[in-house]
N, CA and C of each residue as an Amber inpcrd file, in Angstrom:
protein
   612
   0.8510000  -1.2030000   0.0000000   0.0000000   0.0000000   0.0000000
   0.8780000   1.2410000   0.0000000   0.6030000   2.1890000  -0.8370000
   1.4090000   3.4010000  -0.9170000   1.1190000   4.3040000   0.2660000
   2.0600000   5.2160000   0.5030000   1.8820000   6.1610000   1.6080000
   0.6290000   7.0000000   1.4070000   0.3770000   7.3720000   0.1370000
  -0.7940000   8.2100000  -0.1300000  -2.0880000   7.4660000   0.1830000
  -2.1790000   6.2130000  -0.2850000  -3.3990000   5.4400000  -0.0740000
  -3.6150000   5.0700000   1.3890000  -2.5400000   5.0510000   2.1750000
  -2.6670000   4.6810000   3.5820000  -3.0370000   5.8590000   4.4790000
  -3.1050000   7.0430000   3.9180000  -3.4570000   8.2100000   4.7150000
  -4.8770000   8.0880000   5.2650000  -5.0400000   8.4740000   6.5150000
  -6.3450000   8.3880000   7.1720000  -7.1570000   9.6690000   7.0330000
  -6.4860000  10.7640000   6.6610000  -7.1480000  12.0740000   6.7420000
  -7.6350000  12.6280000   5.4160000  -7.2320000  12.0320000   4.2890000
  -7.5370000  12.6580000   2.9980000  -9.0340000  12.6740000   2.6900000
  -9.7000000  11.5440000   2.8950000 -11.1330000  11.4800000   2.5850000
 -11.9540000  12.4220000   3.4300000 -11.6890000  12.4130000   4.7360000
 -12.4720000  13.2630000   5.6300000 -12.1000000  14.7280000   5.4600000
 -10.8870000  15.0010000   4.9610000 -10.4970000  16.3900000   4.6910000
 -11.3560000  16.9660000   3.5730000 -11.6110000  16.1690000   2.5410000
 -12.4620000  16.6160000   1.4390000 -13.8660000  16.9170000   1.9370000
 -14.3880000  16.0370000   2.8110000 -15.7140000  16.2680000   3.3990000
 -15.7090000  17.5380000   4.2400000 -14.6530000  17.7270000   5.0180000
 -14.5580000  18.8990000   5.8900000 -14.5460000  20.1930000   5.0800000
 -13.8050000  20.2040000   3.9930000 -13.7430000  21.4010000   3.1480000
 -15.1210000  21.7250000   2.5820000 -15.8640000  20.6990000   2.1620000
 -17.2260000  20.9160000   1.6640000 -18.1120000  21.4930000   2.7620000
 -18.0030000  20.9410000   3.9550000 -18.8110000  21.4250000   5.0810000
 -18.4760000  22.8700000   5.4260000 -17.2040000  23.2090000   5.4130000
 -16.8060000  24.5840000   5.7160000 -17.3260000  25.5600000   4.6550000
 -17.3660000  25.1130000   3.4080000 -17.9130000  25.9710000   2.3510000
 -19.4100000  26.1770000   2.5360000 -20.1070000  25.1110000   2.9280000
 -21.5430000  25.2390000   3.2250000 -21.7420000  26.1310000   4.4410000
 -20.9030000  25.9300000   5.4450000 -20.9720000  26.7420000   6.6580000
 -20.7280000  28.2150000   6.3450000 -19.7970000  28.4770000   5.4330000
 -19.5280000  29.8530000   5.0190000 -20.7620000  30.4630000   4.3690000
 -21.4660000  29.6730000   3.5650000 -22.6990000  30.1520000   2.9410000
 -23.7390000  30.5490000   3.9710000 -23.8890000  29.7290000   5.0060000
 -24.8480000  30.0520000   6.0600000 -24.3940000  31.2590000   6.8860000
 -23.1000000  31.3970000   7.0900000 -22.5920000  32.5510000   7.8340000
 -22.8600000  33.8450000   7.0680000 -22.6420000  33.8050000   5.7680000
 -22.9310000  34.9820000   4.9350000 -24.4240000  35.2680000   4.9260000
 -25.2340000  34.2240000   4.8090000 -26.6860000  34.3830000   4.8250000
 -27.1620000  35.0070000   6.1320000 -26.6250000  34.5110000   7.2380000
 -26.9860000  35.0570000   8.5480000 -26.5940000  36.5270000   8.6530000
 -25.4480000  36.8750000   8.0880000 -24.9920000  38.2640000   8.1210000
 -25.9290000  39.1690000   7.3230000 -26.4110000  38.6770000   6.1990000
 -27.3390000  39.4580000   5.3790000 -28.6550000  39.6920000   6.1220000
 -29.1350000  38.6510000   6.7880000 -30.3600000  38.8010000   7.5660000
 -30.1580000  39.8120000   8.7020000 -28.9770000  39.7630000   9.3250000
 -28.6800000  40.7140000  10.4040000 -28.6380000  42.1390000   9.8710000
 -28.0800000  42.2940000   8.6810000 -28.0170000  43.6100000   8.0620000
 -29.4190000  44.1550000   7.7880000 -30.2980000  43.2900000   7.2770000
 -31.6840000  43.6940000   7.0190000 -32.3920000  44.0320000   8.3240000
 -32.1340000  43.2400000   9.3550000 -32.7810000  43.4700000  10.6510000
 -32.4260000  44.8350000  11.2160000 -31.1770000  45.2370000  11.0200000
 -30.7180000  46.5240000  11.5650000 -31.1630000  47.6930000  10.7080000
 -31.0240000  47.5610000   9.3960000 -31.2870000  48.6860000   8.4980000
 -32.7480000  48.7780000   8.0390000 -33.4050000  47.6220000   7.9180000
 -34.7960000  47.5990000   7.4180000 -35.6630000  46.7220000   8.3220000
 -35.8830000  47.1490000   9.5520000 -36.6310000  46.3170000  10.5060000
 -38.0390000  45.9560000  10.0310000 -38.6950000  46.8460000   9.2850000
 -40.0400000  46.5430000   8.8040000 -40.0210000  45.4060000   7.7900000
 -38.9890000  45.3800000   6.9610000 -38.8350000  44.2960000   5.9900000
 -38.4750000  42.9990000   6.7010000 -37.6330000  43.1150000   7.7070000
 -37.1810000  41.9250000   8.4240000 -38.3400000  41.1920000   9.0890000
 -39.3290000  41.9200000   9.5570000 -40.4810000  41.2760000  10.2010000
 -41.1410000  40.2570000   9.2820000 -41.0860000  40.4980000   7.9780000
 -41.7170000  39.5960000   7.0140000 -40.8740000  38.3620000   6.7020000
 -39.5950000  38.4200000   7.0420000 -38.7070000  37.2950000   6.7310000
 -38.0690000  36.7060000   7.9890000 -38.5740000  37.1070000   9.1290000
 -37.9940000  36.6470000  10.3980000 -38.0500000  35.1260000  10.5280000
 -39.1340000  34.5250000  10.0590000 -39.2820000  33.0760000  10.1510000
 -38.2310000  32.3670000   9.2890000 -37.9870000  32.9190000   8.1020000
 -36.9610000  32.3420000   7.2210000 -35.5910000  32.4240000   7.8910000
 -35.3430000  33.5520000   8.5280000 -34.0790000  33.7420000   9.2360000
 -33.9400000  32.7140000  10.3550000 -35.0210000  32.4940000  11.0850000
 -34.9920000  31.5280000  12.1860000 -34.6950000  30.1220000  11.6710000
 -35.3160000  29.7620000  10.5620000 -35.1080000  28.4310000   9.9900000
 -33.6780000  28.2470000   9.4900000 -33.1600000  29.2740000   8.7930000
 -31.7910000  29.1490000   8.2950000 -30.7890000  29.1530000   9.4520000
 -31.1360000  29.8260000  10.5370000 -30.2610000  29.8460000  11.7050000
 -30.1650000  28.4520000  12.3300000 -31.2920000  27.7410000  12.3830000
 -31.3020000  26.3840000  12.9390000 -30.4810000  25.4390000  12.0670000
 -30.7230000  25.4930000  10.7510000 -29.9730000  24.6340000   9.8310000
 -28.4890000  25.0010000   9.8510000 -28.2090000  26.3020000   9.8850000
 -26.8250000  26.7540000   9.9360000 -26.1110000  26.2700000  11.1870000
 -26.8170000  26.2980000  12.3180000 -26.2240000  25.8070000  13.5690000
 -25.8700000  24.3270000  13.4570000 -26.7740000  23.5490000  12.8560000
 -26.5130000  22.1130000  12.6870000 -25.3140000  21.8710000  11.7690000
 -25.1950000  22.6950000  10.7280000 -24.0430000  22.5770000   9.8180000
 -22.7510000  22.9450000  10.5450000 -22.7850000  24.0230000  11.3360000
 -21.6130000  24.4430000  12.1010000 -21.2020000  23.3530000  13.0890000
 -22.1980000  22.7590000  13.7550000 -21.9220000  21.7130000  14.7410000
 -21.3080000  20.4890000  14.0590000 -21.8790000  20.1020000  12.9340000
 -21.3480000  18.9650000  12.1810000 -19.9250000  19.2400000  11.7110000
 -19.6890000  20.4660000  11.2560000 -18.3490000  20.8560000  10.7990000
 -17.3370000  20.7260000  11.9330000 -17.7450000  21.1320000  13.1380000
 -16.8380000  21.0570000  14.2850000 -16.4990000  19.6050000  14.6170000
 -17.5090000  18.7390000  14.6180000 -17.2840000  17.3240000  14.9230000
 -16.3570000  16.6970000  13.8840000 -16.6270000  16.9740000  12.6160000
 -15.7840000  16.4310000  11.5370000 -14.3750000  17.0040000  11.6290000
 -14.2700000  18.2800000  12.0020000 -12.9600000  18.9080000  12.1660000
 -12.1400000  18.1790000  13.2270000 -12.7850000  17.7980000  14.3300000
 -12.0900000  17.0880000  15.3910000 -11.6490000  15.6950000  14.9390000
 -12.5060000  15.0140000  14.1930000 -12.1430000  13.6960000  13.6580000
 -10.9570000  13.8270000  12.6980000 -11.0300000  14.8500000  11.8410000
  -9.9450000  15.0890000  10.8890000  -8.6440000  15.4220000  11.6180000
  -8.7210000  16.2430000  12.6600000  -7.5260000  16.6070000  13.4090000
  -6.8730000  15.3650000  14.0260000  -7.6940000  14.4650000  14.5370000
  -7.1710000  13.2100000  15.0960000  -6.4800000  12.3990000  14.0030000
  -7.1550000  12.2560000  12.8670000  -6.6200000  11.4110000  11.7950000
  -5.3740000  11.9930000  11.1560000  -5.3170000  13.3250000  11.0650000
  -4.1330000  13.9210000  10.4430000  -2.9070000  13.7100000  11.3320000
  -3.1280000  13.5960000  12.6370000  -2.0040000  13.3170000  13.5280000
  -1.6340000  11.8340000  13.5090000  -2.5720000  10.9810000  13.1450000
  -2.2200000   9.5840000  12.8650000  -1.3120000   9.5310000  11.6440000
  -1.6670000  10.3080000  10.6140000  -0.8570000  10.3550000   9.3960000
   0.5350000  10.9260000   9.6650000   0.6080000  11.9180000  10.5370000
   1.9020000  12.5330000  10.8210000   2.8810000  11.5300000  11.4150000
   2.3560000  10.5720000  12.1730000   3.2090000   9.5440000  12.7600000
   3.7760000   8.6110000  11.6950000   3.1190000   8.5410000  10.5270000
   3.6290000   7.7310000   9.4210000   4.9210000   8.3380000   8.8770000
   4.9310000   9.6640000   8.7760000   6.0880000  10.3660000   8.2090000
   7.1550000  10.6900000   9.2520000   6.7200000  10.9960000  10.4680000
   7.6580000  11.4180000  11.5190000   7.3870000  10.6130000  12.7890000
   8.1760000   9.5910000  13.0190000   7.9470000   8.7450000  14.2050000
   8.1840000   9.5150000  15.5010000   8.9480000  10.6050000  15.3980000
   9.2350000  11.4020000  16.5880000   8.3140000  12.6170000  16.7110000
   7.2290000  12.6320000  15.9250000   6.3430000  13.8030000  15.9790000
   5.8320000  13.9660000  17.4130000   5.9650000  15.1710000  18.0090000
   5.7330000  15.3360000  19.4510000   4.2740000  15.3270000  19.9030000
   3.3300000  15.4550000  18.9840000   1.9150000  15.5180000  19.3730000
   1.2020000  14.2470000  18.9150000   0.6020000  13.5480000  19.8520000
  -0.1510000  12.3390000  19.5280000  -1.5400000  12.7150000  19.0170000
  -2.2430000  11.7920000  18.3560000  -3.6210000  12.0840000  17.9220000
  -4.5170000  12.5130000  19.0760000  -4.4390000  11.7830000  20.1970000
  -5.2390000  12.1610000  21.3600000  -4.8130000  13.4930000  21.9490000
  -3.5130000  13.7470000  21.9190000  -2.9960000  15.0150000  22.4290000
  -3.4760000  16.1970000  21.6190000  -3.6480000  16.0150000  20.3100000
  -4.1390000  17.1090000  19.4670000  -5.5790000  17.4670000  19.8300000
  -6.3870000  16.4520000  20.1490000  -7.7720000  16.7180000  20.5590000
  -7.8090000  17.4330000  21.9000000  -6.9560000  17.0050000  22.8220000
  -6.9100000  17.6460000  24.1400000  -6.5400000  19.1210000  24.0060000
  -5.6390000  19.4170000  23.0890000  -5.2080000  20.7990000  22.8970000
  -6.3280000  21.6790000  22.3420000  -7.3060000  21.0820000  21.7000000
  -8.4360000  21.8350000  21.1670000  -9.6180000  21.8890000  22.1330000
  -9.8350000  20.8320000  22.8960000 -11.1000000  20.6860000  23.6180000
 -11.0500000  21.0710000  25.0920000  -9.8730000  21.0510000  25.6970000
  -9.7960000  21.3540000  27.1270000  -9.7570000  22.8750000  27.3280000
 -10.7480000  23.4220000  28.0450000 -10.7970000  24.8800000  28.2610000
  -9.5140000  25.4090000  28.9100000  -9.1420000  26.6100000  28.5430000
  -7.9520000  27.3160000  29.0150000  -6.6630000  26.6770000  28.4610000
  -6.5460000  25.3600000  28.5820000  -5.3880000  24.6640000  27.9940000
  -5.3570000  24.8850000  26.4860000  -6.5530000  24.9990000  25.8870000
  -6.6030000  25.1500000  24.4310000  -6.1380000  26.5320000  23.9490000
  -6.0630000  27.4980000  24.8570000  -5.5610000  28.8150000  24.4610000
  -4.1230000  28.6800000  23.9540000  -3.3450000  27.8580000  24.6610000
  -1.9810000  27.5570000  24.2100000  -1.9730000  26.3870000  23.2420000
  -2.8430000  25.4100000  23.4970000  -2.7910000  24.1470000  22.7810000
  -3.0630000  24.2430000  21.2970000  -4.0380000  25.0540000  20.9060000
  -4.3540000  25.1730000  19.4830000  -3.1790000  25.7790000  18.7260000
  -2.6080000  26.8370000  19.2980000  -1.4400000  27.4610000  18.6740000
  -0.2990000  26.4550000  18.5720000  -0.0720000  25.7000000  19.6450000
   1.0000000  24.7140000  19.6570000   0.7940000  23.6450000  18.5850000
  -0.4460000  23.1900000  18.4230000  -0.7510000  22.1650000  17.4240000
  -0.4640000  22.6540000  16.0150000  -0.9500000  23.8320000  15.6990000
  -0.7920000  24.3760000  14.3510000   0.6550000  24.7730000  14.0610000
   1.3030000  25.3990000  15.0310000   2.6820000  25.8600000  14.8060000
   3.6530000  24.6790000  14.7320000   3.3950000  23.6190000  15.4980000
   4.2410000  22.4250000  15.4320000   4.1580000  21.7940000  14.0480000
   2.9420000  21.7210000  13.5140000   2.7380000  21.2070000  12.1620000
   3.5030000  22.0550000  11.1490000   3.3380000  23.3700000  11.2470000
   3.9820000  24.2800000  10.3020000   5.5050000  24.1920000  10.3900000
   6.0380000  24.1470000  11.6010000   7.4820000  24.0980000  11.7800000
   8.0720000  22.8140000  11.2250000   7.3780000  21.6890000  11.4270000
   7.9060000  20.4250000  10.9410000   8.0060000  20.4160000   9.4120000
   7.0070000  20.9800000   8.7360000   7.0180000  20.9640000   7.2770000
   7.8080000  22.1260000   6.6750000   8.1990000  23.0780000   7.5090000
   9.0240000  24.1800000   7.0050000  10.4220000  23.6910000   6.6490000
  10.7690000  22.4840000   7.1190000  12.0760000  21.9040000   6.8140000
  12.0940000  21.2370000   5.4380000  10.8870000  21.1110000   4.8450000
  10.7920000  20.5340000   3.5090000  11.1720000  21.6000000   2.4710000
  11.0520000  21.2460000   1.2030000  11.4040000  22.1830000   0.1440000
  10.2280000  22.3760000  -0.8040000  10.3550000  23.3350000  -1.7080000
   9.3670000  23.5300000  -2.7660000   7.9920000  23.8960000  -2.2720000
   6.9640000  23.2820000  -2.8800000   5.5840000  23.6560000  -2.5850000
   5.1640000  23.2920000  -1.1660000   5.7820000  22.2690000  -0.5670000
   5.4410000  21.9110000   0.8110000   5.8960000  23.0070000   1.7660000
   7.1010000  23.5150000   1.5700000   7.5820000  24.6250000   2.4130000
   6.7110000  25.8620000   2.2160000   6.2830000  26.0930000   0.9830000
   5.4190000  27.2420000   0.6990000   4.0920000  27.1260000   1.4550000
   3.5270000  25.9220000   1.4700000   2.2900000  25.6970000   2.2320000
   2.5250000  25.9120000   3.7180000   3.6640000  25.4460000   4.2100000
   4.0140000  25.6400000   5.6150000   4.1280000  27.1200000   5.9550000
   4.7530000  27.8760000   5.0850000   4.8920000  29.3230000   5.3090000
   3.5250000  30.0060000   5.3090000   2.6370000  29.5500000   4.4240000
   1.2810000  30.1090000   4.3910000   0.5450000  29.8210000   5.6970000
   0.7500000  28.6130000   6.2180000   0.1000000  28.2490000   7.4830000
   0.6120000  29.1190000   8.6290000   1.9110000  29.3920000   8.6330000
   2.4860000  30.2410000   9.6780000   1.8470000  31.6330000   9.6720000
   1.5710000  32.1510000   8.4770000   0.9320000  33.4620000   8.3660000
  -0.5350000  33.4090000   8.7860000  -1.1610000  32.2560000   8.5690000
  -2.5820000  32.1130000   8.8520000  -2.8750000  31.9700000  10.3500000
  -1.9420000  31.3790000  11.0850000  -2.1830000  31.0870000  12.5000000
  -2.5050000  32.3470000  13.3210000  -1.7150000  33.4250000  13.2510000
  -2.0570000  34.6230000  14.0370000  -3.4090000  35.2130000  13.6510000
  -3.7240000  35.2160000  12.3580000  -5.0190000  35.7300000  11.8960000
  -6.1510000  34.8740000  12.4400000  -5.9720000  33.5700000  12.3930000
  -6.9680000  32.6400000  12.9210000  -7.2080000  32.8910000  14.4090000
  -6.1260000  33.0650000  15.1580000  -6.2430000  33.3150000  16.5980000
  -6.9550000  34.6340000  16.8800000  -6.5640000  35.6720000  16.1650000
  -7.1730000  36.9920000  16.3810000  -8.6690000  36.9480000  16.0960000
  -9.0480000  36.3530000  14.9790000 -10.4670000  36.2570000  14.6270000
 -11.2380000  35.4140000  15.6380000 -10.6150000  34.3400000  16.1310000
 -11.2680000  33.4740000  17.1190000 -11.5700000  34.2280000  18.3990000
 -10.5840000  34.9620000  18.9070000 -10.7670000  35.6960000  20.1610000
 -11.7890000  36.8200000  20.0000000 -11.6920000  37.5560000  18.9070000
 -12.6250000  38.6670000  18.6890000 -14.0420000  38.1520000  18.5010000
 -14.1980000  37.0910000  17.6980000 -15.5200000  36.5130000  17.4640000
 -16.1310000  36.0010000  18.7550000 -15.3360000  35.3210000  19.5560000
 -15.8240000  34.7830000  20.8230000 -16.2730000  35.8970000  21.7550000
 -15.4810000  36.9560000  21.8390000 -15.8130000  38.0730000  22.7280000
 -17.0860000  38.7850000  22.2710000 -17.1880000  39.0470000  20.9680000
 -18.3560000  39.7550000  20.4420000 -19.6370000  38.9240000  20.5960000
 -19.5470000  37.6340000  20.3110000 -20.7280000  36.7840000  20.4220000
 -21.1690000  36.6100000  21.8670000 -20.2300000  36.6310000  22.7900000
 -20.5920000  36.5860000  24.2120000 -21.3600000  37.8490000  24.6110000
 -20.8930000  38.9950000  24.1050000 -21.5780000  40.2530000  24.3960000
 -22.9910000  40.2540000  23.8200000 -23.1170000  39.7670000  22.5810000
 -24.4380000  39.7100000  21.9390000 -25.3750000  38.7720000  22.6790000
 -24.8510000  37.6350000  23.1230000 -25.6730000  36.6860000  23.8730000
 -26.1220000  37.2940000  25.1980000 -25.2110000  38.0030000  25.8500000
 -25.5450000  38.6540000  27.1170000 -26.6470000  39.6850000  26.9070000
 -26.5670000  40.4450000  25.8150000 -27.5970000  41.4400000  25.5110000
 -28.9300000  40.7730000  25.1770000 -28.8660000  39.6500000  24.4410000
 -30.0920000  38.9460000  24.0570000 -30.8170000  38.3750000  25.2670000
 -30.0460000  38.0250000  26.3010000 -30.6360000  37.4340000  27.5050000
 -30.9790000  38.4760000  28.5600000 -30.6830000  39.7370000  28.2580000
 -30.9800000  40.8140000  29.2080000 -32.4720000  41.1150000  29.2340000
 -32.8500000  42.0700000  30.0590000 -34.2590000  42.3850000  30.2470000
 -35.0350000  42.6750000  28.9850000 -34.5530000  43.5990000  28.1460000
 -35.2850000  43.9570000  26.9280000 -34.9460000  43.0680000  25.7380000
 -33.8870000  42.2910000  25.8570000 -33.5290000  41.3590000  24.7900000
 -33.0340000  42.0250000  23.5250000 -32.6980000  43.3070000  23.5950000
 -32.2440000  44.0500000  22.4210000 -30.7270000  43.9820000  22.2990000
 -30.2450000  43.6900000  21.0790000 -28.8100000  43.6510000  20.8290000
 -28.3660000  44.9460000  20.1570000 -27.1800000  45.3910000  20.5050000
 -26.6120000  46.5940000  19.9160000 -26.4370000  46.3930000  18.4120000
 -27.1060000  47.1830000  17.5790000 -27.0300000  46.9590000  16.1220000
 -25.6290000  47.1440000  15.5530000 -24.8900000  48.0970000  16.0820000
 -23.5280000  48.3220000  15.5920000 -22.6530000  47.1210000  15.9290000
 -22.8020000  46.6100000  17.1570000 -22.0460000  45.4290000  17.5840000
 -22.4010000  44.2240000  16.7120000 -23.6720000  44.1140000  16.3900000
 -24.1410000  43.0140000  15.5440000 -23.5080000  43.0750000  14.1580000
 -23.4280000  44.2670000  13.5990000 -22.8600000  44.4300000  12.2610000
 -21.3450000  44.2030000  12.2520000 -20.6900000  44.5240000  13.3500000
 -19.2530000  44.2840000  13.4490000 -18.9780000  42.7850000  13.5440000
 -19.8540000  42.0900000  14.2620000 -19.6640000  40.6540000  14.4660000
 -19.7590000  39.8760000  13.1580000 -20.6320000  40.3070000  12.2570000
 -20.8780000  39.5640000  11.0180000 -19.6160000  39.3340000  10.1780000
 -18.8710000  40.3740000   9.8070000 -17.6670000  40.1320000   8.9970000
 -16.5930000  39.3450000   9.7430000 -16.5510000  39.5010000  11.0720000
 -15.5890000  38.7380000  11.8620000 -15.9090000  37.2470000  11.7720000
 -17.1910000  36.8940000  11.9040000 -17.5940000  35.4920000  11.8170000
 -17.3410000  34.9230000  10.4230000 -17.5720000  35.7340000   9.3950000
 -17.2830000  35.2910000   8.0250000 -15.7780000  35.0390000   7.8700000
 -14.9800000  35.9610000   8.3820000 -13.5220000  35.8110000   8.3000000
 -13.0390000  34.5740000   9.0380000 -13.6380000  34.2750000  10.1920000
 -13.2380000  33.1070000  10.9680000 -13.5650000  31.8150000  10.2270000
 -14.7280000  31.7750000   9.5900000 -15.0990000  30.5880000   8.8170000
 -14.1450000  30.3810000   7.6480000 -13.7650000  31.4800000   6.9960000
 -12.7950000  31.3970000   5.9000000 -11.4450000  30.9040000   6.4260000
 -11.0680000  31.3550000   7.6250000  -9.7980000  30.9250000   8.2190000
  -9.8070000  29.4240000   8.4910000 -10.9270000  28.9050000   9.0050000
 -11.0480000  27.4590000   9.2210000 -10.9170000  26.7140000   7.8950000
 -11.5670000  27.2320000   6.8690000 -11.5120000  26.6120000   5.5470000
 -10.0820000  26.5840000   5.0190000  -9.3720000  27.6960000   5.1570000
  -8.0020000  27.7660000   4.6740000  -7.0630000  26.8620000   5.4630000
  -7.3250000  26.7260000   6.7720000  -6.5290000  25.8000000   7.5800000
  -6.6550000  24.3780000   7.0560000  -7.8980000  23.9550000   6.8210000
  -8.1390000  22.6000000   6.3390000  -7.4980000  22.3830000   4.9720000
  -7.6580000  23.3530000   4.0810000  -7.1030000  23.2160000   2.7380000
  -5.5700000  23.1650000   2.7760000  -4.9650000  24.0450000   3.5690000
  -3.5080000  24.1220000   3.6260000  -2.8980000  22.8780000   4.2600000
  -3.4250000  22.4630000   5.3990000  -2.8710000  21.3010000   6.0850000
  -3.1480000  20.0230000   5.2920000  -4.3380000  19.9320000   4.7130000
  -4.6640000  18.7610000   3.9110000  -3.7600000  18.6360000   2.6900000
  -3.5210000  19.7500000   2.0110000  -2.6380000  19.7460000   0.8350000
  -1.2050000  19.3970000   1.2200000  -0.7750000  19.8780000   2.3840000
   0.5830000  19.5940000   2.8440000   0.8010000  18.1010000   3.0510000
  -0.1380000  17.4670000   3.7430000  -0.0310000  16.0240000   3.9970000
  -0.0640000  15.2360000   2.6890000  -0.9620000  15.6160000   1.7930000
  -1.0880000  14.9080000   0.5150000   0.1860000  15.0250000  -0.3140000
   0.7240000  16.2310000  -0.3920000   1.9500000  16.4290000  -1.1790000
   3.1360000  15.7010000  -0.5510000   3.1750000  15.6560000   0.7690000
   4.2510000  14.9230000   1.4540000   4.1600000  13.4410000   1.1210000
   2.9540000  12.8860000   1.1320000   2.7730000  11.4650000   0.8260000
   3.1780000  11.1630000  -0.6060000   2.7830000  12.0150000  -1.5190000
   3.1220000  11.7950000  -2.9390000   4.6330000  11.9250000  -3.1500000
   5.2670000  12.8250000  -2.4060000   6.7170000  12.9840000  -2.5400000
   7.4380000  11.7590000  -2.0080000   6.8830000  11.1330000  -0.9780000
   7.5180000   9.9610000  -0.3890000   7.5700000   8.7900000  -1.3630000
   6.5660000   8.7150000  -2.2690000   6.5080000   7.5750000  -3.1820000
   6.9820000   7.9250000  -4.5840000   7.3960000   9.1890000  -4.7640000
   7.8330000   9.6190000  -6.1000000   9.1590000   8.9770000  -6.4830000
């Protein structure tokens, strides 16, 4: 069996990329509805039910994307052990770095940067992908923190006495959430391509 065919992450990576693209569509759709709600409240009243329905479906897509992302993260670290027996992060360790609160503040960065650093020692297009990942990590972190903070504020406002959310805050949150979804998509594409190219190079 070739190194490429033995990879555990390639199939689920393709599924994950599709899910992230669908998720991006729902994020953009939600942002448009939010824009209408703020700027044209009378119009929004007529489409509020549609917004509610797309929000439910979008949430399910986001949730599914997260679960698949975790499965993919586990499998890609199984693949990494094929190429690097001394790779410092185990498949289970990669999940812990993402899922354990507070620990994941350091852990996610450590997981992504370790991957990028290991492949930065390669040459050609693999090194280029590694360099792209290094640039993406700070942007991903910044968008994650900002999105989390803004959505917490919006949730707090929604649960307050009048249930009214700050329209300006809502409009700021929309592009941040779109950017974060794009960052997740680019992470999957970059890391998936890196593993695939490494496998093909091994058997070339």
